[in-house]
C-alpha positions, 0 to 999 in steps of 0.5 A: 340102576333103578331103585325099584324094590320088589317085596312080598308077593309082587305081581309080574308087572312089578318085577318087570318095572325094575327090569325095564328101568335098568335096561332103559337107564343103564349104569350109574352116575349122572343126575337122577330123574324121577318118575311117578308110578301109575297107579302104584308100584304093585300094579304099575301101568305107566311111568310119567315124569314127576317134575312136570305136571303138564307132561305127566297129565298129558301122558296119562290122558293119552296113554290109552282110551278106556273102554268102560265108564268106570275106567274113564272116570279113574283116568280122569281122576288121575289126570285132574290129580296131576294137573292140580298138584294133588299128586304129591299127596295122592300119587306117592309111588315114585322111582328114581333112575340115573339120567346119564349120557347114554340112556334111551332118553338121550338116544331118542332126543338125539334122534327125534328132538332135543325137547322130548320127554318120555313116559313108559308103558308097563305091559302084562306078562307075555313072551312078546312084551317089550318096552313101549315109550310115549314121546311127548313134546314140551307142550304135552303133545304126543308126537310118537311111540317108540318100541324096543326089541330087547331079546331074540323074539322082540328084536325080530318083531320090531324089525318086522313092524318096521318093514311092515309099516314101510311097505304099508306106506306105499299101499292103498288101504282105503280109510285105514290109517297106519303109523308112519316110521319116524326113526329106526335104529339100534341102541345098545344092541336093541332094535328101536322103532319110532312111529308117529302117534295116531290120534286115538284121543279124538272122538270115536265113531260108533262101531260098525261091523260092516265098516270094519269088514270093508276095512279088513277086506281093503287091507287083505287085498291091498298087496294083491290076491292069489288063489290056489289049493291049500295043499300046494300053496306057499302058505301051507309050505311056510306053515309046515316049516313053522310047525316043524320048528316047534321041536319036541314040545308036547303041544307042538306034536299035537298041533302038527298032527292036527294040521297035517290031518286038516290038510289031508282032509281039506287040501283040495280046498281052493283058497284066496291068499292076501295079507293080514295085520296079524293081531287085529283086535279091539285094543289095536284099533280106533274108529273115527268118523272119517277113518279107522286107526290101526296100530301094532303091525308086528305080526303082519304077513302076506300070502295068508288065507283071506279072512284071517283078520276077521277071525282073529278079531272075532275070537279076541273080542269074545275072549276079552268079553269073558275076561280071558277066562280059561274055563270059557275059552274053549266055548269061544273057540267053538263059536269062532269056528261055527260063525266062520261062514258069516264072518268070512262072507265079506271076503268072498268065502261063500260055502261052509266047508271052505269057511270052516277049513279057513277057520281051522287053519287060522287056529293052527296058525295062532297056536303055532305062534303061541308055541313058537313064542313060548307064551305059556312059559312067559306067564301069558294069559291063555298061554297053555293051549292044551287047556282051551284051543287044542281040544276044539281044534283037534275035535273039529279037524277030525270031524271033517270028511276025508278029501273034503274040498270047496 
């Protein structure tokens, strides 16, 4: 068991720190291994090996690319602290775990290389949170990332991402580069996926909306495109089943009514259907001079209306700009719907009724995901849909004329 001690008004991340270490390093006995907690126990973001300054510094440097100058300065200060040995004085939060013979570390070394070292990412509270491990070679090179599915939802997501990456490896994606599957298996009943490390640490190119749109169009059409009326489409049949499976949740009932009202009003709209990443957001991509890197494919799906990725990106980008504030999220949803004709033009959606119907379908799809995952119960930001997404969705659907079609 880990020796993490939670006291006082500790954050959910800190609670998760102890849980994830107990899961990754089960049992007692064996030699003890030690991790530095970055930045500290009460705000854990990353665990790095405490016995190797070079590995620890490399893990922090390639943990994530900060989006602001201040964040970059903070990261660089931590890297310098680790490289010089000042971490013994300045980074004092540590945890010790039992380094036995049946840990995730021993499993991954057997599967992927005897010399591997691990760092552990501690993510924010959400229903789909799962252990994510950075795999580092002895020289500090990041060679891959491992995800563990440890519950019904996350096991399914890890399996789905494994299948998605396997499928995508055979498709023409233009300049989009996705991780390759390095290993897939099971450990202690948990699903394990090891994927290659994309070079996110390389110099970034300037963000170009046109280039991003072309990449999204390439992904959407790579597996083929079909078209048909919304009301008779396989997409609506599948979405209807997902909505029915939400049971008696109050928000679920409201969402079902809005979805059926939408199809009653716009069911004759003819849409094109392809595939989507499912969570194409600024934090899941990096634009280089010669390619666009895209990861986290666990929500990948086929047979969805073209343009869902573009709508999702726009919504998530704008929510991020507000700090995911509930008080501003409703307006962000309205802006997403209003901007849909422009957002969807690269996908061949040329009229406003079709664009608005597609945007509202996307909101239904996203809301169904949140409710099925029980994001509100997991403490996710914006998990309570009734506070921001549902009011706008219901109001905009009710404003559509009955029998509307493209």
